C-alpha positions, 0 to 999 in steps of 0.5 A, a space after each residue: 399477165 405477169 411475165 415469167 421471165 427473170 428480169 435481165 439486169 446485165 445486157 451482153 454486147 452484141 459483138 461479144 467476145 470483145 477480145 480473144 487470143 487472136 487479138 494478142 500480138 504474140 502466141 498464147 493459149 487463152 485470154 480471160 479474167 481482166 482487171 479494169 479501170 479508167 486512166 483519164 478518158 481511157 479504159 485500161 484492162 489488165 488481161 490474164 493471158 495463159 501461155 502455151 505452157 499453162 502459166 499465166 501472166 498479165 498484159 495491158 490493153 487500152 481503148 478510148 471507148 472501152 469497146 473497140 480498137 484495143 491497143 495491146 502491149 507487145 509483150 507481157 506487161 507483168 510477167 511472173 518473177 519466180 527468181 525474186 518472188 518464188 510464190 509466182 512460180 506457176 504464174 500470176 492470175 485474175 487481177 483486180 484493180 483499185 484506185 487508191 485515192 489518197 496516194 494516186 496509185 492503182 493497187 493490183 490484187 492478184 493470185 500468185 500460183 505458188 507450189 504451196 497453192 494459190 495466194 494473194 499478192 499486191 502490186 502498185 503502179 502509177 502508169 500501168 507500165 512499171 509495177 512495184 510488187 508488195 509481195 504476198 499478203 495472204 497465205 495459201 489457199 486464198 484468192 479473189 481479192 481486192 482492196 477498197 479505195 479508201 481507208 476505214 478508221 485509218 486502215 485499209 480493207 481487203 476482201 478475199 476468199 480463203 479456203 479451209 481444208 476442214 470438212 464441210 466448212 465451205 469457202 466464204 468471202 472474208 474481209 481483213 484490215 491493214 495499217 500498211 497494206 503489208 500486215 493484215 489482221 482482224 479477219 472475219 467472214 463477210 458473206 457466207 456461202 449458202 448450203 444445199 441447192 442454192 446457186 451460191 452454195 458451198 463456194 463463193 468469191 468476190 468478182 470485181 472490186 467493191 464499188 462505192 455508191 450513195 447507198 453502200 458498197 456494191 459487191 458483185 460476187 460469183 457462186 460456184 454450183 457443183 452439178 453432175 456435169 461440172 461446175 457452173 459459175 454465176 453472179 450475184 449482188 450484195 451491198 455493204 454499209 458505207 462506213 462499216 464494210 463488215 456490215 452486209 445490208 443487202 444480198 440477192 437471193 437470185 443470180 443476176 448473170 450466168 453462162 448462156 452464150 456459146 462463148 460462156 458455155 464452151 471453152 477451156 473451162 465450160 459454163 463460166 462467167 468470171 469478171 475481175 473488173 468493171 467501170 462506171 460511166 455516168 449510170 452505166 456499168 461496164 462489166 468485163 468478164 472472162 467467158 469459159 476461161 477462153 475470151 473476154 466479153 462485155 456486158 452493161 447495166 444501169 447502176 440505178 436499176 441494179 440498186 433498185 432491184 437489190 433493194 426489192 430483193 432484200 425487202 421481199 
């Protein structure tokens, strides 16, 4: 008999959550939504930490195996700087990290929470100790941004999610291009939020940065389903053409990961799984995600299995 259970592509680490606010060396409210990258053999997470005022900052933690023995910075690594960057008055949030191959720098796209609304800002670093701010690059309301690691025909590309106030427009995933990481244009919708009863109707956004594979740029995105008991954040997959990232060559109909465990269902914001970073070790993807805006958890998946599943979904 054919199984009626949905295929499980991401596997939760048995000892989740891997990082909670009790692991921080200073007092805070929550820790969640971490960017992730590899620096040599070490896994580096850039944690979003919300203090007890409700203002978020970013703190670095490092681990030799990406699972245990996290070594936290003793104080916020990148704190809001409203004196020099007024767009950061109400905090900085949800970092996505991209290693830029031509410069050897890591670019961090993050949300700056300004009095005019959340917007996209960029910074670069070569050691995750010192950061160079490039400032705001997209006006409000815009968030869920990440760079590609390479240029396309001489220009950088960035995925982001602006929100229109025009009725019934929906919040879609966009892509824009820049010659210098400062001035952006040629904006266009990349992936549309669906409508009606779909799990990803009306509002979607990028999760970790795009991942280059032999078959295309793998995209993991979140869909926000509005229900009578509140929103549910789930995750789906898409694939972009390697040479032309404006071309979507595959997209899943079904979500691949959603809130099920207590640490994902109950927290400061219930029913949320929200990854900002992943790393690839061999064929194993390690997905670092925020659970209910309260903790950081880990799930793993086989890249080969994800691509095969996505190919079958798109063909059906």
